[in-house]
Biopython code that builds the backbone (N, CA, C, O; Angstrom):
import numpy as np
from Bio.PDB.StructureBuilder import StructureBuilder

atoms = [
    (1, "MET", "N", (58.899, 44.414, 9.701)),
    (1, "MET", "CA", (57.452, 44.448, 10.010)),
    (1, "MET", "C", (56.648, 45.210, 8.662)),
    (1, "MET", "O", (57.012, 46.227, 8.072)),
    (2, "PRO", "N", (55.566, 44.449, 8.422)),
    (2, "PRO", "CA", (54.663, 44.946, 7.205)),
    (2, "PRO", "C", (54.353, 46.202, 7.318)),
    (2, "PRO", "O", (54.181, 46.629, 8.460)),
    (3, "PRO", "N", (54.204, 47.099, 6.194)),
    (3, "PRO", "CA", (53.566, 48.448, 6.148)),
    (3, "PRO", "C", (51.945, 48.385, 6.832)),
    (3, "PRO", "O", (51.216, 47.412, 6.637)),
    (4, "LYS", "N", (51.637, 49.257, 7.433)),
    (4, "LYS", "CA", (50.339, 49.572, 7.912)),
    (4, "LYS", "C", (49.290, 49.161, 7.029)),
    (4, "LYS", "O", (48.363, 48.468, 7.448)),
    (5, "ASP", "N", (49.386, 49.631, 5.539)),
    (5, "ASP", "CA", (48.328, 49.229, 4.717)),
    (5, "ASP", "C", (48.242, 47.665, 4.616)),
    (5, "ASP", "O", (47.121, 47.159, 4.665)),
    (6, "LYS", "N", (49.219, 46.959, 4.496)),
    (6, "LYS", "CA", (49.171, 45.557, 4.578)),
    (6, "LYS", "C", (48.443, 45.054, 5.617)),
    (6, "LYS", "O", (47.552, 44.235, 5.390)),
    (7, "VAL", "N", (48.706, 45.445, 6.786)),
    (7, "VAL", "CA", (48.180, 45.031, 8.101)),
    (7, "VAL", "C", (46.597, 45.348, 8.063)),
    (7, "VAL", "O", (45.801, 44.511, 8.488)),
    (8, "GLU", "N", (46.210, 46.470, 7.588)),
    (8, "GLU", "CA", (44.825, 46.739, 7.415)),
    (8, "GLU", "C", (44.178, 45.889, 6.438)),
    (8, "GLU", "O", (42.994, 45.602, 6.614)),
    (9, "LEU", "N", (44.794, 45.458, 5.449)),
    (9, "LEU", "CA", (44.220, 44.747, 4.380)),
    (9, "LEU", "C", (43.859, 43.265, 4.911)),
    (9, "LEU", "O", (42.815, 42.651, 4.691)),
    (10, "ILE", "N", (45.067, 42.805, 5.728)),
    (10, "ILE", "CA", (44.784, 41.474, 6.132)),
    (10, "ILE", "C", (43.695, 41.522, 7.318)),
    (10, "ILE", "O", (43.031, 40.503, 7.506)),
    (11, "TYR", "N", (43.487, 42.598, 8.088)),
    (11, "TYR", "CA", (42.738, 42.570, 9.054)),
    (11, "TYR", "C", (41.207, 42.610, 8.291)),
    (11, "TYR", "O", (40.252, 41.981, 8.749)),
    (12, "ASP", "N", (41.138, 43.297, 7.279)),
    (12, "ASP", "CA", (39.779, 43.351, 6.545)),
    (12, "ASP", "C", (39.484, 42.157, 6.072)),
    (12, "ASP", "O", (38.312, 41.789, 6.150)),
    (13, "GLU", "N", (40.441, 41.323, 5.500)),
    (13, "GLU", "CA", (40.130, 40.023, 4.922)),
    (13, "GLU", "C", (39.839, 38.922, 6.051)),
    (13, "GLU", "O", (39.141, 37.940, 5.796)),
    (14, "VAL", "N", (40.372, 39.123, 7.226)),
    (14, "VAL", "CA", (40.139, 38.293, 8.240)),
    (14, "VAL", "C", (38.653, 38.553, 8.777)),
    (14, "VAL", "O", (37.956, 37.607, 9.143)),
    (15, "VAL", "N", (38.210, 39.836, 8.807)),
    (15, "VAL", "CA", (36.872, 40.172, 9.240)),
    (15, "VAL", "C", (35.794, 39.535, 8.292)),
    (15, "VAL", "O", (34.759, 38.980, 8.663)),
    (16, "THR", "N", (36.253, 39.728, 6.904)),
    (16, "THR", "CA", (35.424, 39.111, 5.904)),
    (16, "THR", "C", (35.152, 37.639, 6.078)),
    (16, "THR", "O", (34.011, 37.178, 6.042)),
    (17, "ILE", "N", (36.234, 36.918, 6.267)),
    (17, "ILE", "CA", (36.318, 35.680, 6.510)),
    (17, "ILE", "C", (35.409, 35.117, 7.660)),
    (17, "ILE", "O", (34.640, 34.167, 7.513)),
    (18, "LYS", "N", (35.596, 35.830, 8.839)),
    (18, "LYS", "CA", (34.687, 35.548, 9.983)),
    (18, "LYS", "C", (33.366, 35.843, 9.643)),
    (18, "LYS", "O", (32.560, 34.995, 10.027)),
    (19, "GLU", "N", (32.885, 36.848, 9.004)),
    (19, "GLU", "CA", (31.550, 36.978, 8.581)),
    (19, "GLU", "C", (30.962, 35.921, 7.726)),
    (19, "GLU", "O", (29.790, 35.571, 7.862)),
    (20, "LEU", "N", (31.769, 35.404, 6.841)),
    (20, "LEU", "CA", (31.326, 34.291, 6.040)),
    (20, "LEU", "C", (30.996, 33.030, 6.782)),
    (20, "LEU", "O", (30.046, 32.292, 6.517)),
    (21, "LEU", "N", (31.986, 32.835, 7.859)),
    (21, "LEU", "CA", (31.929, 31.521, 8.410)),
    (21, "LEU", "C", (30.712, 31.732, 9.622)),
    (21, "LEU", "O", (30.045, 30.754, 9.959)),
    (22, "THR", "N", (30.522, 32.836, 10.132)),
    (22, "THR", "CA", (29.579, 32.894, 11.237)),
    (22, "THR", "C", (28.107, 33.469, 10.714)),
    (22, "THR", "O", (27.061, 33.350, 11.353)),
    (23, "GLY", "N", (28.222, 34.022, 9.607)),
    (23, "GLY", "CA", (26.896, 34.581, 9.234)),
    (23, "GLY", "C", (26.628, 35.981, 9.507)),
    (23, "GLY", "O", (25.501, 36.438, 9.319)),
    (24, "ASN", "N", (27.520, 36.644, 9.906)),
    (24, "ASN", "CA", (27.411, 38.062, 10.303)),
    (24, "ASN", "C", (26.146, 38.537, 11.064)),
    (24, "ASN", "O", (25.448, 39.490, 10.716)),
    (25, "GLY", "N", (25.933, 37.708, 12.202)),
    (25, "GLY", "CA", (24.670, 38.091, 12.795)),
    (25, "GLY", "C", (23.495, 37.042, 12.445)),
    (25, "GLY", "O", (22.535, 36.954, 13.210)),
    (26, "GLU", "N", (23.558, 36.431, 11.550)),
    (26, "GLU", "CA", (22.403, 35.389, 11.087)),
    (26, "GLU", "C", (23.259, 34.163, 11.052)),
    (26, "GLU", "O", (23.832, 33.863, 10.005)),
    (27, "PRO", "N", (23.382, 33.423, 12.153)),
    (27, "PRO", "CA", (23.893, 32.309, 12.027)),
    (27, "PRO", "C", (23.697, 31.040, 11.063)),
    (27, "PRO", "O", (24.528, 30.180, 10.774)),
    (28, "SER", "N", (22.273, 31.177, 10.620)),
    (28, "SER", "CA", (21.670, 30.074, 9.759)),
    (28, "SER", "C", (22.236, 30.432, 8.436)),
    (28, "SER", "O", (22.048, 29.609, 7.540)),
    (29, "LYS", "N", (22.970, 31.634, 8.121)),
    (29, "LYS", "CA", (23.520, 32.018, 6.792)),
    (29, "LYS", "C", (24.993, 31.756, 6.676)),
    (29, "LYS", "O", (25.606, 31.889, 5.616)),
    (30, "GLY", "N", (25.566, 31.359, 7.870)),
    (30, "GLY", "CA", (27.060, 31.262, 7.931)),
    (30, "GLY", "C", (27.363, 29.825, 7.386)),
    (30, "GLY", "O", (26.493, 28.954, 7.375)),
    (31, "LEU", "N", (28.554, 29.631, 6.964)),
    (31, "LEU", "CA", (29.113, 28.386, 6.516)),
    (31, "LEU", "C", (29.036, 27.223, 7.410)),
    (31, "LEU", "O", (28.672, 26.088, 7.101)),
    (32, "ILE", "N", (29.451, 27.678, 8.634)),
    (32, "ILE", "CA", (29.550, 26.691, 9.748)),
    (32, "ILE", "C", (28.067, 26.144, 9.984)),
    (32, "ILE", "O", (28.001, 24.924, 10.133)),
    (33, "VAL", "N", (27.061, 26.742, 10.031)),
    (33, "VAL", "CA", (25.847, 26.074, 10.131)),
    (33, "VAL", "C", (25.422, 25.486, 8.892)),
    (33, "VAL", "O", (24.589, 24.585, 8.982)),
    (34, "ARG", "N", (25.855, 25.839, 7.685)),
    (34, "ARG", "CA", (25.238, 25.345, 6.600)),
    (34, "ARG", "C", (26.004, 23.879, 6.226)),
    (34, "ARG", "O", (25.457, 22.907, 5.705)),
    (35, "VAL", "N", (27.161, 23.970, 6.563)),
    (35, "VAL", "CA", (27.968, 22.618, 6.490)),
    (35, "VAL", "C", (27.488, 21.483, 7.423)),
    (35, "VAL", "O", (27.336, 20.295, 7.139)),
    (36, "ASP", "N", (27.277, 22.132, 8.634)),
    (36, "ASP", "CA", (26.581, 21.071, 9.789)),
    (36, "ASP", "C", (25.214, 20.454, 9.198)),
    (36, "ASP", "O", (24.908, 19.267, 9.307)),
    (37, "ARG", "N", (24.456, 21.418, 8.571)),
    (37, "ARG", "CA", (23.138, 20.951, 8.035)),
    (37, "ARG", "C", (23.363, 19.723, 6.937)),
    (37, "ARG", "O", (22.732, 18.666, 6.925)),
    (38, "LEU", "N", (24.229, 20.049, 6.181)),
    (38, "LEU", "CA", (24.699, 19.246, 5.029)),
    (38, "LEU", "C", (25.100, 17.870, 5.681)),
    (38, "LEU", "O", (24.688, 16.822, 5.185)),
    (39, "GLU", "N", (25.942, 17.881, 6.845)),
    (39, "GLU", "CA", (26.419, 16.716, 7.343)),
    (39, "GLU", "C", (25.216, 15.777, 7.904)),
    (39, "GLU", "O", (25.026, 14.583, 7.670)),
    (40, "GLN", "N", (24.497, 16.622, 8.674)),
    (40, "GLN", "CA", (23.302, 15.907, 9.145)),
    (40, "GLN", "C", (22.375, 15.182, 8.204)),
    (40, "GLN", "O", (21.824, 14.111, 8.460)),
    (41, "ALA", "N", (22.235, 15.996, 6.890)),
    (41, "ALA", "CA", (21.231, 15.439, 6.013)),
    (41, "ALA", "C", (21.929, 14.053, 5.314)),
    (41, "ALA", "O", (21.285, 13.061, 4.974)),
    (42, "GLU", "N", (23.377, 14.218, 5.184)),
    (42, "GLU", "CA", (24.107, 13.090, 4.709)),
    (42, "GLU", "C", (24.059, 11.872, 5.512)),
    (42, "GLU", "O", (24.075, 10.766, 4.971)),
    (43, "GLN", "N", (23.996, 12.033, 6.856)),
    (43, "GLN", "CA", (23.842, 10.945, 7.910)),
    (43, "GLN", "C", (22.447, 10.374, 7.775)),
    (43, "GLN", "O", (22.304, 9.151, 7.766)),
    (44, "LYS", "N", (21.455, 11.154, 7.673)),
    (44, "LYS", "CA", (20.190, 10.676, 7.431)),
    (44, "LYS", "C", (19.862, 9.937, 6.168)),
    (44, "LYS", "O", (19.006, 9.055, 6.096)),
    (45, "ARG", "N", (20.640, 10.383, 5.135)),
    (45, "ARG", "CA", (20.549, 9.734, 3.911)),
    (45, "ARG", "C", (21.138, 8.473, 3.900)),
    (45, "ARG", "O", (20.628, 7.529, 3.297)),
    (46, "GLY", "N", (22.418, 8.376, 4.672)),
    (46, "GLY", "CA", (23.067, 7.064, 4.882)),
    (46, "GLY", "C", (22.169, 5.968, 5.553)),
    (46, "GLY", "O", (22.130, 4.792, 5.190)),
    (47, "VAL", "N", (21.497, 6.485, 6.518)),
    (47, "VAL", "CA", (20.482, 5.574, 7.301)),
    (47, "VAL", "C", (19.513, 4.898, 6.215)),
    (47, "VAL", "O", (19.420, 3.686, 6.019)),
    (48, "TRP", "N", (18.844, 5.860, 5.579)),
    (48, "TRP", "CA", (17.859, 5.337, 4.597)),
    (48, "TRP", "C", (18.508, 4.504, 3.474)),
    (48, "TRP", "O", (17.857, 3.593, 2.961)),
    (49, "VAL", "N", (19.536, 4.727, 3.144)),
    (49, "VAL", "CA", (20.242, 3.851, 2.120)),
    (49, "VAL", "C", (20.417, 2.413, 2.536)),
    (49, "VAL", "O", (20.058, 1.415, 1.911)),
    (50, "GLY", "N", (21.078, 2.483, 3.790)),
    (50, "GLY", "CA", (21.317, 1.129, 4.633)),
    (50, "GLY", "C", (20.051, 0.409, 4.785)),
    (50, "GLY", "O", (20.052, -0.807, 4.589)),
    (51, "ALA", "N", (19.004, 0.994, 5.101)),
    (51, "ALA", "CA", (17.609, 0.276, 5.272)),
    (51, "ALA", "C", (17.271, -0.192, 3.893)),
    (51, "ALA", "O", (16.919, -1.367, 3.787)),
    (52, "ALA", "N", (17.323, 0.511, 2.879)),
    (52, "ALA", "CA", (16.990, 0.042, 1.626)),
    (52, "ALA", "C", (17.732, -1.141, 1.206)),
    (52, "ALA", "O", (17.110, -2.075, 0.700)),
    (53, "VAL", "N", (19.021, -1.204, 1.364)),
    (53, "VAL", "CA", (20.025, -2.252, 1.035)),
    (53, "VAL", "C", (19.507, -3.549, 1.877)),
    (53, "VAL", "O", (19.319, -4.628, 1.315)),
    (54, "VAL", "N", (19.303, -3.364, 3.196)),
    (54, "VAL", "CA", (18.789, -4.481, 3.955)),
    (54, "VAL", "C", (17.575, -4.966, 3.633)),
    (54, "VAL", "O", (17.364, -6.169, 3.781)),
    (55, "ALA", "N", (16.662, -4.182, 3.181)),
    (55, "ALA", "CA", (15.231, -4.636, 2.826)),
    (55, "ALA", "C", (15.515, -5.556, 1.451)),
    (55, "ALA", "O", (15.152, -6.731, 1.392)),
    (56, "GLY", "N", (16.225, -4.860, 0.327)),
    (56, "GLY", "CA", (16.541, -5.625, -0.832)),
    (56, "GLY", "C", (17.125, -6.895, -0.602)),
    (56, "GLY", "O", (16.565, -7.890, -1.062)),
    (57, "VAL", "N", (18.294, -7.007, 0.121)),
    (57, "VAL", "CA", (18.899, -8.123, 0.485)),
    (57, "VAL", "C", (17.860, -9.264, 1.283)),
    (57, "VAL", "O", (17.907, -10.471, 1.045)),
    (58, "GLY", "N", (17.059, -8.721, 2.127)),
    (58, "GLY", "CA", (15.990, -9.591, 2.567)),
    (58, "GLY", "C", (14.999, -10.157, 1.627)),
    (58, "GLY", "O", (14.701, -11.350, 1.673)),
    (59, "ALA", "N", (14.482, -9.340, 0.781)),
    (59, "ALA", "CA", (13.653, -9.767, -0.152)),
    (59, "ALA", "C", (14.274, -10.971, -1.099)),
    (59, "ALA", "O", (13.764, -12.082, -1.240)),
    (60, "ALA", "N", (15.372, -10.545, -1.655)),
    (60, "ALA", "CA", (16.375, -11.471, -2.377)),
    (60, "ALA", "C", (16.373, -12.852, -1.846)),
    (60, "ALA", "O", (15.975, -13.842, -2.461)),
    (61, "VAL", "N", (16.935, -12.821, -0.444)),
    (61, "VAL", "CA", (17.139, -14.023, 0.366)),
    (61, "VAL", "C", (15.728, -14.804, 0.401)),
    (61, "VAL", "O", (15.672, -16.011, 0.165)),
    (62, "THR", "N", (14.568, -14.012, 0.720)),
    (62, "THR", "CA", (13.211, -14.883, 0.945)),
    (62, "THR", "C", (12.890, -15.394, -0.418)),
    (62, "THR", "O", (12.409, -16.524, -0.507)),
    (63, "THR", "N", (13.103, -14.689, -1.478)),
    (63, "THR", "CA", (12.761, -15.131, -2.992)),
    (63, "THR", "C", (13.654, -16.471, -3.256)),
    (63, "THR", "O", (13.222, -17.523, -3.728)),
    (64, "VAL", "N", (14.759, -16.250, -2.921)),
    (64, "VAL", "CA", (15.653, -17.746, -3.232)),
    (64, "VAL", "C", (15.189, -18.726, -2.345)),
    (64, "VAL", "O", (14.945, -19.836, -2.816)),
    (65, "TRP", "N", (15.011, -18.511, -1.070)),
    (65, "TRP", "CA", (14.515, -19.631, -0.125)),
    (65, "TRP", "C", (13.096, -20.162, -0.585)),
    (65, "TRP", "O", (12.871, -21.372, -0.598)),
    (66, "ALA", "N", (12.200, -19.285, -0.942)),
    (66, "ALA", "CA", (10.958, -19.837, -1.488)),
    (66, "ALA", "C", (11.039, -20.680, -2.621)),
    (66, "ALA", "O", (10.266, -21.622, -2.797)),
    (67, "LYS", "N", (12.021, -20.347, -3.452)),
    (67, "LYS", "CA", (12.331, -21.219, -4.842)),
    (67, "LYS", "C", (12.945, -22.561, -4.508)),
    (67, "LYS", "O", (12.641, -23.613, -5.071)),
    (68, "LEU", "N", (13.923, -22.417, -3.446)),
    (68, "LEU", "CA", (14.628, -23.695, -3.216)),
    (68, "LEU", "C", (13.607, -24.581, -2.365)),
    (68, "LEU", "O", (13.596, -25.790, -2.592)),
    (69, "THR", "N", (12.806, -24.085, -1.463)),
    (69, "THR", "CA", (11.874, -25.057, -0.725)),
    (69, "THR", "C", (10.521, -25.362, -1.461)),
    (69, "THR", "O", (9.664, -26.124, -1.011)),
    (70, "GLY", "N", (10.444, -24.761, -2.499)),
    (70, "GLY", "CA", (9.201, -25.066, -3.263)),
    (70, "GLY", "C", (7.975, -24.299, -2.649)),
    (70, "GLY", "O", (6.851, -24.762, -2.848)),
    (71, "GLY", "N", (8.116, -23.268, -1.990)),
    (71, "GLY", "CA", (7.121, -22.533, -1.440)),
    (71, "GLY", "C", (6.609, -21.394, -2.508)),
    (71, "GLY", "O", (7.305, -21.027, -3.454)),
    (72, "GLN", "N", (5.470, -20.952, -2.263)),
    (72, "GLN", "CA", (4.752, -20.103, -3.286)),
    (72, "GLN", "C", (4.733, -18.741, -3.038)),
    (72, "GLN", "O", (4.169, -17.978, -3.822)),
]
sb = StructureBuilder()
sb.init_structure("model")
sb.init_model(0)
sb.init_chain("A")
sb.init_seg("    ")
for serial, (resi, resn, name, xyz) in enumerate(atoms, 1):
    if name == "N":
        sb.init_residue(resn, " ", resi, " ")
    sb.init_atom(name, np.array(xyz, "f"), 0.0, 1.0, " ", f" {name:<3s}", serial, name[0])
structure = sb.get_structure()
């Protein structure tokens, strides 16, 4: 069994980790909420990138089609 000092040290470290994860009373400052916000932002960015790629491909196909069919 570890000495009492080591148990207290581990307990203090666990409390510190819990405070960092949960924000210690302010969830918006906790790592859990901050990582969730980053994930949401990345999902939104992915949607916009996908839309831009689709628009670019559509424009390229339209241009090629117009050149092939003699359209202006």
